[in-house]
C-alpha positions in Angstrom: 157.0 65.5 -7.8 160.6 63.4 -8.2 159.5 62.7 -12.0 159.8 66.0 -12.8 162.9 66.6 -10.8 164.8 64.4 -13.0 162.7 64.4 -16.6 161.4 67.7 -15.5 158.0 66.4 -17.1 155.2 64.3 -15.2 153.7 61.5 -15.7 149.3 62.5 -15.1 148.2 59.0 -16.1 145.9 57.0 -13.1 148.3 54.2 -11.5 145.1 51.5 -11.6 145.1 48.6 -13.1 142.8 48.4 -16.3 141.7 46.0 -14.1 140.6 48.8 -11.4 139.4 51.8 -13.0 136.4 48.9 -14.9 135.7 48.3 -11.4 135.6 51.5 -10.1 133.7 53.8 -10.4 134.3 58.0 -12.1 134.7 58.8 -9.6 137.1 56.4 -7.5 139.5 56.4 -11.1 139.3 60.5 -11.1 140.9 60.5 -7.2 143.3 58.2 -7.6 144.5 60.6 -10.4 147.1 62.4 -10.0 145.7 65.5 -11.1 147.3 69.5 -11.7 146.1 70.9 -9.7 147.6 68.8 -6.6 151.2 68.9 -8.4 150.7 72.7 -8.4 149.7 72.3 -4.3 153.2 70.1 -4.6 154.7 72.1 -5.8 153.9 75.6 -4.1 154.5 73.5 -0.9 158.7 73.3 -2.2 159.1 76.1 -3.8 160.0 74.1 -6.9 158.6 77.6 -9.5 159.1 75.1 -13.2 156.8 72.1 -11.2 154.2 75.6 -10.3 154.7 76.7 -14.3 154.4 73.5 -16.0 151.1 72.6 -14.3 149.5 76.0 -14.2 150.3 75.9 -18.6 148.6 72.1 -18.3 145.8 73.3 -15.8 144.9 76.2 -18.5 145.6 73.5 -21.2 142.7 71.2 -20.4 140.7 73.4 -20.7 141.6 75.9 -23.0 140.6 76.5 -26.3 141.4 73.9 -27.9 140.6 71.3 -25.1 138.3 68.8 -26.1 134.3 69.0 -24.4 133.7 66.3 -21.6 137.3 65.6 -21.2 137.4 63.0 -18.9 140.4 65.0 -17.5 138.5 68.0 -16.6 136.5 66.3 -14.5 139.5 64.8 -12.7 140.6 68.2 -11.9 136.6 69.5 -10.6 136.8 67.1 -8.1 139.8 67.8 -6.6 138.9 70.8 -6.8 136.1 70.4 -5.0 137.8 68.4 -2.1 140.1 70.6 -1.8 138.5 73.9 -1.9 139.8 75.0 1.5 143.3 74.9 0.3 143.4 75.6 -2.7 141.3 78.9 -1.5 144.2 80.6 -0.4 146.4 80.1 -3.7 146.2 83.5 -6.3 146.9 81.4 -9.4 144.3 79.3 -8.2 141.7 82.3 -8.1 143.1 84.1 -11.4 142.6 80.2 -12.8 138.9 81.1 -11.9 138.6 84.0 -13.6 139.9 83.1 -17.2 138.2 79.7 -16.9 134.5 79.8 -17.9 134.5 76.0 -18.4 135.7 75.0 -15.4 134.5 77.6 -13.4 130.7 75.9 -14.5 132.2 71.5 -13.4 133.7 73.9 -10.0 130.2 75.2 -9.4 128.1 72.2 -10.6 129.9 69.9 -8.4 129.9 72.1 -5.7 126.6 72.5 -5.5 125.8 69.3 -6.0 128.3 68.6 -2.7 126.3 71.4 -0.6 123.1 69.4 -1.8 123.9 65.5 -0.8 125.1 67.7 2.5 122.2 69.6 3.5 120.7 65.9 2.3 122.1 64.3 5.3 122.2 67.2 8.2 118.0 67.2 7.4 
């Protein structure tokens, strides 16, 4: 957010070193990387409309028709979304993205199903 206030842009690269990324699982790397959705949530909280627009545009780019298939960023966004569904479900813009991004919804629902199976296994 601070980056955006100074440069009207933000950096979405991981803060882990190359060595740490090599030793970490893909899920750990994904959760340590600021996602466009987390940027959107912060921007919404502080009513920074320009940052919300930029994050929303980047979310659409990540899952848009010109996005590379199976990109790590797509996995990062979907993973983050499953971890923060209780917050995101209240945002109308999240529902709009779901309606317009079938590839995202597929990844997201696949991760949710895996999470439900994991929880069921832990309960039984």
